[in-house]
C-alpha positions in Angstrom: 1.1 -4.4 -33.0 -2.0 -6.2 -34.5 -3.8 -4.4 -37.4 -7.6 -3.8 -36.8 -9.4 -3.3 -40.2 -11.9 -0.5 -40.3 -15.1 -2.7 -41.0 -14.6 -4.2 -37.5 -16.5 -2.5 -34.8 -15.5 -5.0 -31.8 -11.7 -5.1 -30.8 -10.8 -8.6 -28.8 -8.8 -8.0 -25.2 -5.9 -8.4 -26.9 -6.5 -6.1 -29.3 -7.5 -3.2 -27.1 -4.3 -3.5 -24.8 -2.0 -3.6 -27.9 -3.6 -0.3 -29.4 -4.3 1.4 -25.6 -1.1 0.2 -24.2 -2.9 -1.0 -21.3 -2.1 -4.5 -19.9 -4.7 -7.1 -20.1 -5.2 -7.2 -16.3 -5.7 -3.6 -16.3 -8.6 -3.6 -18.7 -10.4 -6.8 -17.1 -9.8 -4.0 -13.7 -11.1 -1.2 -15.6 -14.0 -3.2 -16.6 -14.7 -4.4 -13.0 -14.8 -1.5 -11.7 -17.3 0.0 -14.4 -15.2 2.2 -16.3 -15.2 0.1 -19.7 -17.7 -2.5 -20.5 -17.4 -5.1 -23.2 -20.0 -7.7 -24.6 -19.4 -11.6 -24.7 -19.3 -13.9 -27.7 -20.9 -17.3 -27.9 -17.7 -18.3 -26.5 -17.5 -16.1 -24.2 -15.2 -13.9 -25.3 -14.7 -10.4 -24.3 -15.0 -7.9 -27.6 -15.2 -4.2 -27.0 -16.7 -1.1 -29.1 -13.9 0.9 -30.5 -14.8 4.0 -28.3 -13.2 1.5 -25.7 -9.7 2.8 -26.8 -10.8 6.5 -26.5 -12.2 5.9 -22.9 -9.2 3.5 -21.8 -6.8 6.5 -22.8 -9.0 8.9 -20.7 -9.1 6.8 -17.8 -5.4 6.4 -18.1 -4.6 10.0 -17.8 -6.9 11.0 -15.2 -5.2 8.5 -13.7 -1.6 9.9 -14.2 -3.2 13.0 -12.4 -4.3 11.6 -9.4 -8.0 11.8 -10.4 -9.9 9.1 -7.9 -11.4 5.9 -10.2 -14.8 6.4 -9.1 -14.3 9.9 -10.3 -13.5 8.8 -13.4 -16.4 6.5 -13.4 -18.8 8.9 -12.6 -17.2 11.2 -16.0 -17.5 8.1 -17.8 -21.3 7.7 -16.8 -21.8 11.4 -18.6 -20.5 10.2 -21.8 -22.8 8.9 -24.5 -22.9 5.0 -25.0 -21.6 3.1 -28.6 -20.2 6.6 -29.6 -16.4 7.8 -29.3 -16.4 10.6 -27.3 -15.2 13.7 -28.9 -13.4 16.7 -27.7 -16.4 18.8 -26.3 -17.0 15.7 -24.2 -13.8 15.5 -23.1 -13.4 19.2 -22.4 -16.5 19.4 -20.1 -15.3 16.4 -17.9 -11.8 18.2 -17.8 -13.1 21.8 -16.8 -14.9 20.0 -13.6 -11.6 18.6 -12.6 -9.7 22.0 -12.9 -9.8 23.1 -9.4 -9.3 20.1 -7.9 -5.9 19.9 -9.9 -5.1 23.2 -8.8 -5.8 22.6 -5.5 -3.4 19.7 -5.7 -0.7 21.2 -7.7 -0.6 24.0 -4.4 -0.6 20.9 -1.9 2.6 19.6 -3.6 4.1 22.8 -3.7 4.0 23.3 -0.3 4.7 19.7 0.6 8.3 20.7 -1.7 8.7 23.6 -0.1 8.2 22.7 3.6 9.4 18.7 3.8 12.9 19.1 5.1 11.2 21.5 7.8 9.0 18.4 8.9 11.3 15.7 8.5 12.0 13.5 11.7 9.7 15.8 14.3 7.0 13.4 14.9 4.9 16.2 16.7 2.2 17.2 14.6 1.0 19.9 16.9 3.7 22.6 15.9 2.5 26.0 15.2 5.2 25.3 12.4 4.5 22.7 11.0 2.9 23.6 7.5 2.2 20.0 6.2 0.4 17.9 8.5 -0.8 20.2 10.9 -1.7 24.0 9.2 -2.0 26.9 12.1 -1.8 24.5 14.8 -5.1 23.2 14.7 -4.7 20.3 16.5 -2.4 22.0 19.5 -5.6 24.1 20.7 -7.4 20.8 21.3 -4.7 18.3 22.3 -1.7 17.1 23.4 1.2 15.2 22.2 2.0 13.9 19.0 -1.1 12.6 17.9 -3.3 13.2 14.9 -6.8 11.8 15.8 -10.4 12.9 16.3 -11.4 13.6 19.6 -14.0 11.3 21.0 -17.4 12.3 21.6 -19.1 11.5 24.7 -21.4 8.5 23.3 -18.1 6.7 22.5 -16.2 7.2 26.5 -19.1 5.3 27.9 
């Protein structure tokens, strides 16, 4: 792993990759999505400030728990530029995602507990289908095994 002298304030993409564990292509992707940023040298090489290490770690952790990239980008936009985010910054951002993660955990638990009930049934209007049609919402409005929104009057003409 390349060592980065403390006097260096900028990292090459290779150094950032080696230190963060993210592939160079992932770093380029993160940059294209506005999750991290770089400056360019006169030779058009990317240079990242040291705070990019924590930002990449944050992006990767958030992705592992299923937070969408757009949500991650919004959170990162709240962080100060050119300063390594601190514990309070991360705590504030993660609090905002707690209810979303709790809901996902509930949904995954429901999926795990009822998965065998639903395998192969193909009917999305059964009252017992708690996964794709809780409380048989679609059975009250439609017949058959379809999960499509109803067309409005304007769509029928």
